[in-house]
C-alpha positions as CSV (number, residue, x, y, z in Angstrom):
1,M,-116.5,-194.4,142.3
2,E,-115.6,-193.4,138.7
3,E,-117.6,-193.6,135.5
4,G,-120.5,-195.5,136.8
5,E,-124.0,-196.0,135.4
6,N,-127.1,-197.1,137.3
7,S,-125.5,-196.7,140.7
8,L,-127.4,-197.2,143.9
9,V,-126.5,-196.4,147.5
10,Q,-129.4,-197.6,149.6
11,G,-129.9,-198.7,153.1
12,E,-132.5,-199.1,155.8
13,N,-131.3,-196.0,157.6
14,G,-127.9,-197.5,158.1
15,T,-125.1,-195.0,158.9
16,I,-121.9,-194.2,157.0
17,D,-119.6,-192.5,159.5
18,G,-116.7,-190.6,157.9
19,Q,-114.9,-190.1,161.3
20,G,-114.3,-186.5,160.3
21,D,-112.9,-185.2,163.6
22,V,-109.4,-186.5,162.7
23,W,-109.5,-184.5,159.4
24,W,-111.1,-181.4,160.9
25,N,-108.4,-181.2,163.6
26,M,-105.6,-181.5,161.0
27,W,-107.4,-178.8,158.9
28,R,-107.7,-176.5,161.9
29,Q,-104.1,-177.0,162.8
30,R,-103.1,-176.5,159.2
31,T,-101.2,-179.7,159.1
32,L,-103.0,-181.3,156.1
33,Q,-100.8,-181.9,153.1
34,Y,-103.7,-182.6,150.8
35,T,-107.5,-182.0,150.5
36,R,-109.9,-183.6,152.8
37,P,-112.0,-186.4,151.1
38,S,-115.7,-186.3,150.4
39,L,-117.7,-189.1,152.1
40,V,-119.2,-190.3,148.9
41,E,-118.1,-189.1,145.4
42,F,-119.3,-190.2,142.0
43,M,-117.4,-189.1,138.9
44,N,-118.6,-189.1,135.3
45,S,-121.6,-191.1,136.4
46,R,-125.3,-191.2,135.6
47,D,-128.5,-192.6,136.9
48,I,-127.5,-192.4,140.6
49,I,-129.9,-193.0,143.5
50,I,-128.9,-192.4,147.1
51,S,-131.7,-193.4,149.4
52,N,-132.5,-194.2,153.1
53,V,-129.0,-193.6,154.4
54,I,-127.5,-191.5,157.2
55,F,-124.2,-189.7,156.5
56,K,-122.3,-188.7,159.6
57,N,-119.1,-186.7,160.3
58,S,-117.9,-186.4,156.7
59,P,-114.3,-185.1,156.5
60,F,-115.5,-182.6,153.8
61,W,-118.6,-182.7,151.5
62,N,-121.0,-185.6,152.2
63,I,-122.3,-186.4,148.7
64,H,-120.3,-185.1,145.8
65,P,-121.4,-186.0,142.3
66,V,-118.9,-184.6,139.8
67,Y,-119.6,-184.5,136.0
68,S,-122.6,-186.7,136.7
69,S,-126.2,-186.6,135.6
70,N,-129.6,-187.8,136.7
71,V,-128.7,-187.9,140.4
72,V,-131.5,-188.6,143.0
73,V,-131.0,-188.1,146.7
74,R,-134.0,-189.0,148.8
75,Y,-134.7,-189.8,152.5
76,V,-131.1,-189.0,153.5
77,T,-130.0,-187.6,156.8
78,I,-126.8,-185.6,157.1
79,L,-125.3,-185.2,160.6
80,A,-122.3,-183.0,161.5
81,P,-121.3,-180.9,164.5
82,H,-122.1,-177.2,164.1
83,D,-118.4,-176.4,164.1
84,S,-117.3,-178.9,161.4
85,P,-115.6,-177.1,158.5
86,N,-117.3,-177.1,155.2
87,T,-119.3,-180.4,155.5
88,D,-121.9,-179.6,152.9
89,G,-124.7,-182.1,152.6
90,V,-124.8,-182.4,148.8
91,D,-122.4,-180.5,146.6
92,P,-123.3,-181.2,142.9
93,G,-120.1,-179.7,141.4
94,R,-119.2,-179.3,137.8
95,N,-122.3,-181.0,136.4
96,P,-123.1,-179.3,133.1
97,S,-126.7,-179.8,132.0
98,H,-127.3,-182.2,134.9
99,Y,-130.4,-183.1,136.8
100,C,-130.4,-183.5,140.5
101,S,-133.4,-184.2,142.7
102,F,-133.5,-183.9,146.5
103,F,-136.4,-185.3,148.5
């Protein structure tokens, strides 16, 4: 999603499965020709709420708000195998003077 305002990702503990094993295997075998995708990425956005959702098997970072502000992540479960490469839960990158809350 790009340049959003008042964005909401909410569920009743539904699951978003990124099917990361395909990506992880290509990464391990060094056959990727580009970067693995994040499971959910907001860019140049504000007033984001992510709530009551399960994120599973992300190819790369699970939640990645970029150049975004006022991000709230609450009641979220992140699931990934112990050997999955670089599957950060929330990676708030490049957010100057931003505000992120995690519950």
